[in-house]
C-alpha positions in Angstrom: 6.1 52.3 257.9 9.7 51.9 256.7 10.5 50.0 253.6 12.4 46.7 253.3 15.7 46.1 251.6 15.8 42.8 249.8 19.2 41.3 249.1 18.5 39.3 245.9 20.9 36.7 244.4 20.9 36.8 240.6 22.2 34.3 238.0 26.0 34.0 237.6 25.5 33.1 233.9 22.5 31.1 232.8 19.5 33.3 233.3 17.4 30.4 234.3 19.3 30.1 237.6 17.1 32.5 239.6 14.4 31.5 242.1 10.7 32.0 241.7 10.7 34.1 244.9 13.5 36.4 243.5 11.5 37.1 240.4 8.4 37.9 242.4 10.2 40.3 244.7 11.9 42.0 241.7 8.4 42.7 240.3 6.9 43.8 243.5 9.4 46.3 244.9 9.5 50.1 244.2 13.2 50.3 243.1 16.1 48.0 242.1 19.5 49.1 243.2 22.1 47.5 241.0 25.9 47.4 240.7 25.7 48.0 237.0 22.2 48.9 235.7 23.1 47.8 232.2 23.8 44.3 233.3 20.7 44.1 235.5 18.5 45.4 232.6 19.3 42.3 230.6 17.8 40.1 233.4 14.8 42.5 233.8 14.1 42.3 230.1 14.3 38.5 230.1 11.7 38.3 232.9 9.6 41.2 231.8 10.4 43.3 234.9 9.6 46.9 234.5 11.1 48.8 237.4 13.2 51.9 238.0 16.8 51.2 238.6 19.5 53.0 240.6 23.2 52.3 240.4 25.3 51.6 243.4 28.9 50.6 243.1 32.3 50.8 244.9 32.7 54.4 243.8 29.3 55.6 244.8 29.1 58.7 247.1 27.8 59.4 250.5 25.0 61.2 248.8 23.9 58.0 247.0 23.9 56.1 250.3 21.8 58.8 251.9 19.4 58.7 249.0 18.8 55.0 249.4 18.5 55.4 253.2 15.9 58.2 252.7 13.8 56.0 250.4 13.7 53.2 252.9 12.8 55.4 255.7 10.0 56.8 253.6 8.5 53.4 253.0 10.0 52.4 249.7 10.8 48.7 249.2 14.1 48.2 247.5 16.0 45.3 246.0 19.8 45.2 246.0 21.5 43.1 243.3 25.0 42.7 242.1 26.1 42.0 238.5 26.0 38.3 239.1 25.5 36.0 242.1 24.9 37.1 245.7 25.3 40.7 246.7 27.8 41.4 249.5 30.2 38.7 248.3 33.3 40.6 246.9 31.2 43.6 245.9 30.1 46.8 247.6 26.8 45.5 248.8 28.1 44.6 252.2 29.3 48.2 252.7 25.9 49.6 251.9 24.1 47.3 254.3 26.6 48.2 257.1 26.0 51.9 256.4 22.2 51.6 256.4 22.1 49.6 259.6 24.6 52.0 261.3 22.3 54.9 260.5 19.1 53.0 261.4 19.3 49.5 262.9 15.5 49.1 262.6 15.7 48.9 258.8 14.5 45.4 257.8 17.0 43.5 255.6 15.6 40.4 253.9 17.9 37.8 252.1 16.6 36.2 249.0 19.2 33.4 248.4 20.3 31.9 245.1 23.3 31.5 242.9 26.8 32.0 244.1 30.0 31.3 242.1 31.9 30.1 245.2 29.4 27.5 246.3 28.8 26.4 242.7 32.5 25.8 242.2 32.8 24.0 245.6 29.9 21.7 244.7 31.7 20.3 241.7 35.2 20.2 243.0 34.9 16.9 244.8 37.1 18.2 247.6 36.3 18.3 251.3 33.9 21.2 251.9 32.6 20.5 255.4 34.8 23.6 256.2 36.3 26.0 253.7 37.8 29.5 253.5 36.9 32.1 250.9 39.7 34.6 250.4 38.2 36.9 247.7 41.2 37.4 245.3 44.6 36.0 246.0 46.6 38.8 247.6 49.7 40.2 245.8 51.5 40.7 249.1 52.0 38.8 252.4 51.1 35.5 250.7 53.5 33.4 252.9 51.6 34.2 256.1 48.3 33.4 254.4 49.4 30.1 253.0 51.0 29.1 256.3 47.8 29.7 258.1 45.7 27.8 255.5 48.2 24.8 255.6 48.1 24.6 259.4 44.4 24.4 259.3 44.4 21.9 256.4 41.3 23.7 255.1 40.0 23.8 251.5 40.0 27.4 250.2 38.6 29.2 247.2 39.2 32.5 245.5 38.3 34.4 242.4 40.9 35.0 239.6 41.2 36.8 236.3 42.2 35.1 233.0 45.4 37.2 232.9 46.6 36.1 236.4 45.4 32.5 236.6 48.6 30.8 235.4 50.8 33.0 237.5 48.6 32.4 240.6 48.7 28.7 240.1 52.5 28.7 240.0 52.5 30.7 243.2 50.2 28.1 244.7 52.5 25.3 243.6 55.5 27.1 245.1 53.8 27.5 248.5 51.7 24.4 248.8 53.6 21.7 246.8 53.2 19.9 243.5 50.9 17.3 244.9 48.2 19.8 245.9 45.0 19.3 244.0 43.0 22.2 242.6 39.8 22.7 240.7 39.7 25.7 238.3 36.1 26.5 237.3 35.8 28.8 234.3 32.6 30.5 233.0 30.3 28.5 235.4 26.8 27.9 234.1 27.6 29.6 230.8 28.0 28.2 227.3 31.8 27.8 227.6 31.8 26.4 231.1 35.0 24.4 231.8 36.4 22.5 234.8 40.1 21.8 235.2 40.8 19.4 238.1 43.9 17.6 239.4 47.4 18.3 240.6 48.5 21.9 240.1 51.1 21.0 237.5 48.5 19.0 235.5 46.0 21.8 235.5 48.7 24.3 234.4 49.5 22.1 231.5 45.9 22.0 230.4 45.3 25.7 230.8 48.5 26.5 228.8 46.9 24.7 225.8 43.6 26.4 226.0 42.4 30.0 225.4 41.7 31.3 228.9 38.8 33.8 229.0 35.9 34.6 231.3 35.4 34.5 235.1 37.3 32.0 237.1 37.0 30.4 240.6 39.8 28.4 242.0 39.3 25.7 244.7 42.4 24.4 246.5 42.5 21.2 248.6 45.0 21.2 251.5 
């Protein structure tokens, strides 16, 4: 019998933000495939999980993918985790899943839902979220076409951003969407220094300029 591949969401900051089911699966499987095994080891240590880990990241080779495929075919149950949040969302997990199913579409893929930085930021934005678009990271080129499409749909959108680029990106947003556009900048969600900056773009820029900007950032934009 072939093994199962569990796609397990892990905390985006606070280690308590993991489901009981996820902890059980992590303890029961034969192997944990992680984007960065050093990061995953911290979670494993916290929950007393003693399992072998294997790294899989964006630079992993065909040989590594074949190794994971072989283990599944030979009956090993495997967990796939990313550094934080849900695998397959802006990380190489989706490519691995696509590869495995392309090689053998009978492999069982089981989602174990949980934390996601995008849905966490949307939940506290107060903006309309009955429909939204996630664009990963704000592109450096062809922005005009993207903003035109988003404005025509009048749809809330969200993206990840780095501390070094956040002010520049907000000014680009202001240029393309107008000064009245409201944004919610969520920094270090669920962590000790969690901060939310919400309001018109110009107001948020003023607040950020006065603060030390560090950590992971999600931006939600209301159109």
